[in-house]
C-alpha positions as CSV (number, residue, x, y, z in Angstrom):
1,M,10.3,-39.8,-47.4
2,A,8.5,-36.9,-45.7
3,I,7.7,-36.8,-42.0
4,P,4.1,-37.9,-41.6
5,P,1.8,-35.0,-40.7
6,E,0.4,-37.0,-37.8
7,M,3.7,-36.1,-36.0
8,F,2.3,-32.6,-35.4
9,P,-0.9,-32.5,-33.4
10,L,-2.1,-29.1,-32.3
11,P,-2.0,-28.4,-28.5
12,D,-5.3,-28.6,-26.6
13,G,-6.7,-25.4,-25.0
14,S,-4.1,-23.0,-26.5
15,D,-4.9,-19.3,-26.8
16,A,-2.3,-18.8,-29.5
17,T,-3.2,-18.4,-33.2
18,L,-3.2,-21.4,-35.4
19,Q,0.0,-20.2,-37.1
20,Q,1.7,-19.8,-33.7
21,Q,0.5,-23.3,-32.6
22,I,1.9,-24.9,-35.8
23,Q,5.2,-23.1,-35.2
24,Q,5.2,-24.3,-31.6
25,V,4.6,-28.0,-32.4
26,V,7.1,-28.1,-35.2
27,S,9.9,-26.3,-33.3
28,E,9.3,-28.5,-30.2
29,A,9.6,-31.6,-32.4
30,I,12.9,-30.4,-33.8
31,V,14.4,-29.2,-30.5
32,S,13.5,-32.4,-28.7
33,G,15.1,-34.6,-31.5
34,R,12.0,-36.2,-32.8
35,C,12.7,-34.6,-36.1
36,V,16.3,-34.6,-37.2
37,A,18.4,-32.5,-39.5
38,G,17.8,-33.2,-43.2
39,E,14.3,-34.8,-42.8
40,K,11.7,-33.5,-45.1
41,M,8.6,-31.8,-43.6
42,P,5.1,-32.8,-44.8
43,S,3.9,-30.6,-47.6
44,S,1.9,-27.6,-46.6
45,R,-1.2,-29.1,-48.3
46,K,-1.0,-32.4,-46.4
47,L,-0.3,-30.8,-43.1
48,A,-3.2,-28.3,-43.7
49,Q,-5.5,-31.2,-44.5
50,H,-4.4,-33.1,-41.4
51,L,-4.9,-30.2,-39.1
52,G,-8.1,-28.9,-40.7
53,V,-6.7,-25.4,-41.4
54,A,-6.1,-23.2,-44.4
55,R,-3.0,-24.1,-46.5
56,I,-1.8,-20.4,-46.3
57,T,-1.7,-20.8,-42.5
58,V,0.8,-23.7,-42.7
59,T,2.8,-21.8,-45.4
60,L,3.1,-18.7,-43.2
61,A,4.2,-20.9,-40.2
62,Y,6.8,-22.7,-42.4
63,T,8.1,-19.3,-43.6
64,E,8.5,-18.1,-40.0
65,L,10.3,-21.3,-39.0
66,V,12.7,-20.8,-41.9
67,A,13.4,-17.2,-40.6
68,N,14.1,-18.7,-37.2
69,D,16.5,-21.3,-38.5
70,Y,14.4,-24.4,-37.8
71,L,13.6,-25.2,-41.4
72,T,15.3,-24.6,-44.8
73,A,13.5,-24.3,-48.1
74,R,15.0,-26.3,-51.1
75,G,13.6,-24.8,-54.3
76,R,10.6,-26.8,-55.5
77,S,11.5,-29.8,-53.3
78,G,9.8,-28.4,-50.2
79,Y,10.8,-27.7,-46.6
80,Y,13.5,-29.6,-44.6
81,V,14.7,-29.6,-41.0
82,A,17.8,-27.3,-41.1
83,D,21.2,-28.7,-40.4
84,W,21.7,-25.7,-38.0
85,A,18.4,-26.0,-36.3
86,P,18.5,-25.6,-32.4
87,K,18.9,-28.8,-30.5
88,R,18.2,-29.5,-26.8
89,P,21.2,-31.1,-25.1
90,I,20.5,-34.5,-23.6
91,F,21.9,-35.5,-20.2
92,E,21.4,-38.6,-18.1
93,P,19.4,-37.6,-15.1
94,V,21.2,-38.0,-11.8
95,Q,19.1,-39.3,-8.8
96,P,20.8,-38.5,-5.5
97,T,20.4,-41.0,-2.8
98,A,18.6,-40.1,0.4
99,S,21.8,-40.0,2.4
100,E,23.2,-37.5,-0.1
101,T,20.3,-35.1,0.0
102,I,21.0,-31.7,1.5
103,D,19.1,-30.7,4.6
104,W,18.0,-27.3,3.5
105,S,16.4,-26.5,6.8
106,T,19.9,-26.2,8.3
107,R,21.3,-24.2,5.5
108,I,18.7,-21.4,5.3
109,S,20.2,-18.7,7.6
110,Q,17.2,-16.4,7.7
111,P,13.8,-18.1,7.0
112,V,11.0,-16.0,5.8
113,A,8.3,-15.6,8.4
114,R,5.1,-17.5,7.4
115,R,2.4,-15.2,8.6
116,D,-1.3,-15.4,7.7
117,Q,-1.9,-14.6,4.0
118,V,-5.0,-13.2,2.4
119,F,-6.4,-16.2,0.5
120,R,-7.0,-15.8,-3.2
121,P,-7.2,-19.0,-5.2
122,P,-5.3,-19.0,-8.5
123,N,-8.6,-19.9,-10.3
124,W,-10.5,-17.0,-8.8
125,R,-12.1,-16.1,-12.1
126,A,-13.9,-19.5,-12.1
127,Y,-15.9,-18.3,-9.0
128,R,-19.2,-16.6,-9.8
129,F,-18.9,-14.0,-7.0
130,P,-15.2,-13.0,-6.6
131,F,-15.2,-10.2,-3.9
132,I,-11.4,-10.1,-3.9
133,Y,-9.1,-7.2,-3.9
134,G,-6.4,-6.1,-6.3
135,Q,-7.3,-8.0,-9.4
136,S,-8.1,-6.4,-12.8
137,D,-11.3,-6.3,-14.7
138,A,-10.5,-7.1,-18.4
139,T,-13.7,-5.3,-19.5
140,L,-12.4,-2.0,-18.1
141,F,-8.9,-2.1,-19.6
142,D,-7.9,-0.5,-22.9
143,H,-6.3,-3.5,-24.6
144,R,-6.1,-2.0,-28.0
145,N,-4.1,1.1,-27.0
146,W,-1.9,-0.9,-24.6
147,R,-1.0,-3.3,-27.4
148,A,-0.3,-0.4,-29.7
149,C,2.0,1.2,-27.1
150,A,3.8,-2.1,-26.5
151,L,4.4,-2.5,-30.3
152,R,5.8,1.0,-30.4
153,A,8.0,0.3,-27.5
154,V,9.7,-2.6,-29.2
155,G,10.1,-0.8,-32.5
156,R,13.4,0.1,-34.2
157,R,13.2,3.7,-32.9
158,D,13.2,2.6,-29.3
159,F,15.6,-0.4,-29.7
160,D,18.4,1.2,-27.7
161,M,16.0,1.9,-24.8
162,L,14.7,-1.7,-25.0
163,A,18.0,-3.6,-25.4
164,T,20.6,-1.6,-23.5
165,D,21.6,-2.4,-19.9
166,H,21.0,1.0,-18.4
167,Y,22.5,0.0,-15.1
168,Q,21.0,2.4,-12.6
169,R,19.1,4.8,-15.0
170,D,15.4,4.8,-15.5
171,D,13.4,5.6,-18.6
172,P,13.5,9.4,-18.9
173,M,10.2,9.5,-20.7
174,L,8.4,7.7,-17.8
175,V,10.2,9.9,-15.2
176,E,9.2,13.0,-17.1
177,Y,5.5,12.0,-17.2
178,I,5.5,11.3,-13.5
179,L,7.0,14.7,-12.8
180,R,4.7,16.7,-15.0
181,H,1.4,14.8,-14.7
182,I,1.1,12.3,-11.8
183,L,2.8,14.2,-9.0
184,P,1.1,17.6,-9.6
185,R,-2.3,15.8,-9.1
186,R,-1.1,15.1,-5.6
187,G,0.3,18.6,-5.1
188,I,3.9,17.3,-5.2
189,R,6.8,19.1,-7.0
190,A,9.9,17.1,-7.6
191,R,13.0,16.9,-9.8
192,P,14.3,13.9,-11.8
193,E,16.9,13.1,-9.2
194,E,14.2,12.7,-6.6
195,I,12.4,9.8,-8.4
196,L,13.2,6.1,-8.6
197,I,11.2,3.6,-10.7
198,T,10.5,0.3,-8.8
199,M,8.9,-3.1,-9.5
200,G,5.6,-2.0,-7.9
201,A,4.9,-0.6,-4.4
202,Q,6.0,-3.8,-2.6
203,N,9.5,-3.4,-4.1
204,A,9.5,0.3,-3.2
205,L,8.6,-0.5,0.4
206,W,11.2,-3.2,0.6
207,L,14.0,-1.0,-0.7
208,T,13.0,1.8,1.7
209,A,12.8,-0.5,4.7
210,R,16.1,-2.1,3.8
211,V,17.9,1.2,3.6
212,L,16.3,3.0,6.6
213,L,15.8,0.1,9.1
214,G,17.6,-2.8,10.7
215,P,18.4,-4.2,14.2
216,G,18.1,-1.5,16.8
217,K,15.6,0.6,14.7
218,T,11.9,0.9,15.3
219,A,9.2,0.9,12.6
220,V,5.6,1.9,13.1
221,M,2.8,0.5,11.0
222,E,-1.0,0.6,11.1
223,N,-3.1,-2.0,12.7
224,P,-4.9,-3.5,10.8
225,G,-2.4,-3.0,8.1
226,Y,-0.9,-4.2,4.9
227,P,0.4,-7.8,5.4
228,G,3.1,-7.5,2.9
229,L,4.7,-4.7,4.9
230,R,4.6,-6.7,8.1
231,E,6.5,-9.5,6.4
232,L,9.3,-7.4,4.9
233,L,9.8,-5.6,8.3
234,D,10.3,-9.1,9.8
235,L,13.1,-9.6,7.2
236,V,15.0,-6.4,8.1
237,Q,15.0,-7.4,11.8
238,C,13.8,-4.1,13.2
239,T,11.4,-3.7,16.1
240,T,7.9,-3.2,14.7
241,R,5.1,-1.4,16.6
242,A,1.6,-1.7,15.4
243,I,-0.7,1.3,16.1
244,D,-4.5,0.8,16.0
245,V,-6.3,3.0,13.5
246,D,-9.7,4.5,14.1
247,G,-12.4,6.2,11.9
248,D,-9.9,9.0,11.0
249,G,-6.9,6.8,10.2
250,L,-3.6,6.6,12.1
251,P,-3.6,8.6,15.4
252,P,-0.3,10.5,15.5
253,A,-0.5,10.9,19.3
254,Q,-0.1,7.1,19.6
255,I,3.2,7.0,17.8
256,P,6.1,6.1,20.2
257,P,8.8,8.7,20.6
258,A,11.4,6.1,19.7
259,A,10.0,5.6,16.2
260,D,12.5,5.8,13.3
261,V,10.2,5.2,10.4
262,V,6.3,5.4,10.2
263,F,4.5,3.6,7.4
264,T,1.0,4.9,6.6
265,T,-1.6,4.7,3.8
266,P,-3.4,8.0,4.3
267,S,-5.5,8.2,1.1
268,H,-7.2,4.9,1.5
269,H,-6.1,3.0,4.6
270,A,-5.3,-0.6,3.9
271,P,-7.6,-2.4,4.5
272,T,-10.4,-0.2,6.1
273,N,-10.3,2.4,3.3
274,V,-10.7,5.3,5.8
275,T,-9.0,8.6,4.7
276,L,-6.6,10.3,7.1
277,S,-8.1,13.7,8.0
278,V,-6.2,16.9,7.1
279,D,-5.8,17.7,10.8
280,R,-4.1,14.4,11.4
281,R,-1.9,14.8,8.4
282,K,-0.6,18.1,9.8
283,A,-0.3,16.5,13.3
284,L,1.7,13.6,11.8
285,L,4.1,15.9,10.1
286,A,4.5,18.0,13.3
287,R,5.3,14.8,15.2
288,A,7.9,13.8,12.6
289,R,9.6,17.2,13.0
290,R,9.5,17.0,16.8
291,D,10.6,13.4,17.2
292,D,12.8,13.2,14.1
293,F,11.3,10.2,12.3
294,V,10.7,9.5,8.6
295,I,7.3,9.0,7.1
296,V,6.8,6.5,4.3
297,E,3.5,7.5,2.5
298,D,2.1,4.6,0.5
299,D,-0.5,6.6,-1.6
300,Y,-2.7,3.5,-1.9
301,E,-5.6,3.8,-4.4
302,F,-5.6,7.7,-4.5
303,E,-6.6,7.4,-8.2
304,V,-10.1,6.0,-7.2
305,S,-11.2,8.8,-4.9
306,F,-14.5,9.1,-6.7
307,L,-16.7,9.9,-3.6
308,K,-14.8,13.0,-2.6
309,S,-11.7,14.8,-4.0
310,P,-8.6,13.4,-2.5
311,Y,-6.8,15.3,0.3
312,P,-3.3,16.7,-0.4
313,A,-0.6,14.1,-0.2
314,L,1.5,14.2,3.0
315,K,4.5,14.7,0.7
316,S,2.9,17.9,-0.7
317,L,2.6,19.3,2.9
318,D,6.1,18.3,3.9
319,E,8.5,21.2,4.6
320,T,11.5,19.2,5.9
321,G,11.9,16.4,3.4
322,A,10.8,13.8,6.0
323,V,8.2,12.1,3.8
324,V,9.1,9.3,1.4
325,Y,6.3,9.0,-1.2
326,V,5.4,5.6,-2.8
327,G,3.2,5.3,-5.8
328,S,2.2,2.5,-8.1
329,F,0.6,2.0,-11.5
330,S,-0.2,-1.7,-10.8
331,K,-3.6,-1.0,-9.2
332,A,-4.7,1.5,-11.7
333,L,-3.6,-0.5,-14.8
334,F,-3.2,-4.1,-13.9
335,P,-1.4,-5.9,-11.0
336,G,0.9,-7.9,-13.3
337,L,2.5,-4.7,-14.5
338,R,4.6,-4.5,-11.3
339,L,5.6,-0.8,-11.9
340,G,5.8,1.8,-9.2
341,Y,8.0,4.7,-8.0
342,V,9.5,6.4,-5.0
343,V,9.8,10.2,-4.5
344,A,12.3,11.3,-1.8
345,A,15.3,13.5,-1.1
346,P,18.2,12.9,-3.5
347,P,20.5,11.3,-0.9
348,L,18.0,8.7,-0.1
349,I,17.1,8.1,-3.8
350,D,20.8,7.5,-4.4
351,E,21.0,4.8,-1.8
352,L,17.8,3.2,-3.0
353,R,19.1,3.2,-6.6
354,A,22.3,1.6,-5.5
355,L,20.4,-1.2,-3.7
356,R,18.1,-1.7,-6.6
357,W,21.1,-2.0,-8.9
358,I,22.6,-4.8,-6.8
359,V,19.3,-6.8,-6.7
360,L,17.7,-6.3,-10.2
361,R,19.6,-3.5,-12.0
362,H,16.3,-1.7,-13.1
363,P,12.7,-2.6,-14.0
364,P,12.4,-4.0,-17.6
365,S,13.0,-1.3,-20.1
366,H,10.2,-2.3,-22.5
367,I,7.7,-2.2,-19.6
368,Q,8.8,1.3,-18.6
369,R,8.7,2.5,-22.2
370,T,5.3,0.9,-22.9
371,A,3.9,2.5,-19.8
372,A,5.4,5.8,-20.7
373,Y,3.7,5.8,-24.1
374,F,0.4,4.7,-22.6
375,L,0.6,7.5,-20.0
376,S,1.8,10.3,-22.3
377,L,-0.8,9.6,-25.0
378,G,-3.6,10.2,-22.6
379,H,-4.8,6.6,-22.3
380,F,-4.1,6.4,-18.6
381,E,-6.4,9.3,-17.8
382,A,-9.1,7.7,-19.9
383,Q,-8.5,4.5,-18.0
384,L,-8.9,6.2,-14.6
385,A,-12.1,7.9,-15.7
386,R,-13.6,4.6,-16.9
387,M,-12.6,2.8,-13.7
388,S,-14.0,5.6,-11.5
389,R,-17.4,5.5,-13.3
390,S,-17.6,1.7,-13.1
391,F,-16.4,1.6,-9.5
392,S,-18.9,4.3,-8.5
393,R,-21.8,2.3,-9.9
394,R,-20.6,-1.0,-8.3
395,R,-20.0,0.7,-5.0
396,A,-23.6,2.1,-5.0
397,V,-25.0,-1.4,-5.8
398,M,-22.9,-3.0,-3.1
399,E,-23.8,-0.3,-0.5
400,E,-27.5,-0.8,-1.2
401,S,-27.1,-4.6,-1.0
402,I,-25.2,-4.5,2.2
403,Q,-27.8,-2.3,3.8
404,A,-30.7,-4.5,2.5
405,C,-29.0,-7.6,3.9
406,G,-28.2,-6.0,7.3
407,L,-24.5,-6.6,7.1
408,Q,-22.2,-4.4,9.3
409,H,-19.7,-1.8,8.0
410,A,-16.5,-1.4,10.0
411,S,-15.0,1.8,8.4
412,G,-15.1,5.5,9.0
413,E,-15.2,8.2,6.3
414,V,-13.9,7.1,3.0
415,H,-13.3,8.9,-0.3
416,G,-13.6,5.9,-2.6
417,G,-11.4,2.9,-3.0
418,S,-12.5,-0.5,-4.4
419,S,-13.6,-2.4,-1.3
420,F,-15.6,-2.4,1.9
421,W,-14.2,-3.4,5.3
422,M,-16.8,-5.5,7.1
423,K,-17.4,-6.9,10.6
424,A,-19.1,-10.2,11.2
425,P,-21.5,-10.8,14.2
426,P,-19.9,-12.0,17.5
427,G,-18.8,-15.6,17.5
428,I,-18.2,-15.9,13.8
429,D,-14.6,-16.7,12.6
430,T,-14.4,-15.1,9.1
431,R,-11.8,-17.7,8.1
432,D,-14.5,-20.4,8.5
433,L,-17.0,-18.1,6.8
434,A,-14.7,-17.7,3.8
435,L,-14.3,-21.5,3.5
436,A,-18.0,-22.1,3.7
437,L,-18.7,-19.4,1.0
438,Q,-16.3,-21.0,-1.4
439,Q,-18.6,-23.9,-1.7
440,K,-21.2,-21.4,-3.0
441,S,-18.8,-19.9,-5.5
442,V,-18.4,-16.8,-3.4
443,L,-14.9,-15.4,-2.5
444,I,-14.4,-13.1,0.4
445,E,-11.1,-12.1,2.2
446,A,-10.9,-13.0,5.9
447,G,-9.4,-10.1,7.8
448,S,-7.1,-12.0,10.2
449,A,-4.0,-11.5,7.9
450,F,-4.2,-7.7,8.3
451,F,-3.9,-7.7,12.1
452,D,-0.8,-7.8,14.3
453,S,-0.1,-11.2,15.9
454,A,-0.2,-9.6,19.3
455,T,-3.8,-8.5,18.8
456,P,-5.4,-11.3,16.7
457,D,-8.8,-10.6,15.2
458,H,-10.9,-13.1,13.2
459,S,-14.1,-11.0,13.1
460,H,-13.4,-8.8,10.1
461,F,-13.5,-9.4,6.3
462,R,-13.0,-7.4,3.1
463,L,-15.4,-7.2,0.2
464,A,-13.9,-5.8,-3.0
465,Y,-15.8,-5.0,-6.1
466,S,-13.0,-4.4,-8.7
467,S,-13.4,-7.9,-10.2
468,I,-17.1,-8.6,-10.0
469,P,-19.7,-7.3,-12.5
470,A,-22.3,-5.0,-11.0
471,Q,-25.2,-7.3,-11.9
472,R,-23.8,-10.1,-9.7
473,I,-23.2,-8.0,-6.6
474,A,-26.6,-8.2,-5.0
475,E,-26.9,-11.9,-5.4
476,G,-23.4,-12.5,-4.0
477,V,-24.0,-10.2,-1.0
478,G,-27.2,-12.1,-0.4
479,L,-25.3,-15.4,-0.2
480,I,-22.9,-13.9,2.2
481,A,-25.8,-12.8,4.4
482,E,-27.3,-16.3,4.3
483,A,-24.0,-17.9,5.3
484,I,-23.6,-15.5,8.2
485,A,-27.2,-16.2,9.3
486,E,-26.5,-20.0,9.2
487,A,-23.3,-19.6,11.2
488,V,-24.8,-17.4,14.0
């Protein structure tokens, strides 16, 4: 007797195709033991009638399940659960008593510092006015060509690149593209041995800090500055000095002589978006030569310099090799990509590569190769042009809305970017403002997480426009202005 078709309800709210959903429910029933080896499956006609789908859809699902060893076909008799089908081992759960539970608070030797975080709810897309930074806009992304590149990357021709453990080696196609196309746009000339692929900019910053810093060393970062950098500097147990930025970016004259590593975001300072002037770039390099410190240049959002042409990268002006350059594809493509790179002198790259190998070997090969195809076929340049046009329009709408509502900017000269750095009127805590605006389906980013704990600041907030359609910006800014007026 065949298994009744009612055993296989389709999952609710699934984004998979009907064929994939059928494969999912059947394989889960087999693996869980609800369907056992030798049992006959419902006919494709009966299961199709039960599910309300085309019979060919069930037939194709059954065929795929046969190929994956879940089912076997027996001539004209139908489909059966295969004797060799995968099975999930069953173990009796063990419930430790309270007296046997480990006190992990005494076992963790180096707890991660819990500093203020920029609040972004996981369901941010459900909000009507998401003025949050760093998320992608699906309407601007080239899904078709990315999918084509991903399929090409997992094809037979690239199988060795996909499946081999390359230990410390990076995808040569991706490295070559960075050398020939990305770095020249920033005025940087480099060789393959001067490049390391990383899991995004955060991973690049961690590797660099871990190799260059430690107890007894001094790191300098911008204030306000990137919260993720502050947290990883806590982990390497160095002394951290926060230097206040102004309308021209990081003031080189304020850097202490004892600095070992200076972290800076010169293209678009995080979070104010101000651009480090050319004079200050030269002065910073002169200080590095004089006081013998290393500069880590996080070239944050240089791709969206649509108001003015970007200034030359610090790395391009460096004559001594003191600059470590960090780039990322995660912002220009999509944040979940987690793909970046470091450009530095070969001895440092060798150390970073050795550390990366210990921690994660190398970034996933199929991600590297997919990105390499997407970049080399010209899709990346088209993506940047599309983003710049859209961001330019959104920025103009937001600028007009901010002025019309009387809100206050808190930045100096900027060359683009995807956000505004704002200041609330005296007496308003932007953490409370952010909570109040959530009730109106508006998301803003309170600025307190960006400031050093020694100089707390709750008066700033960030408004990003990368994730909100232009037609909603004016209404959303109006709601922010209303909330501020109510809080004054």
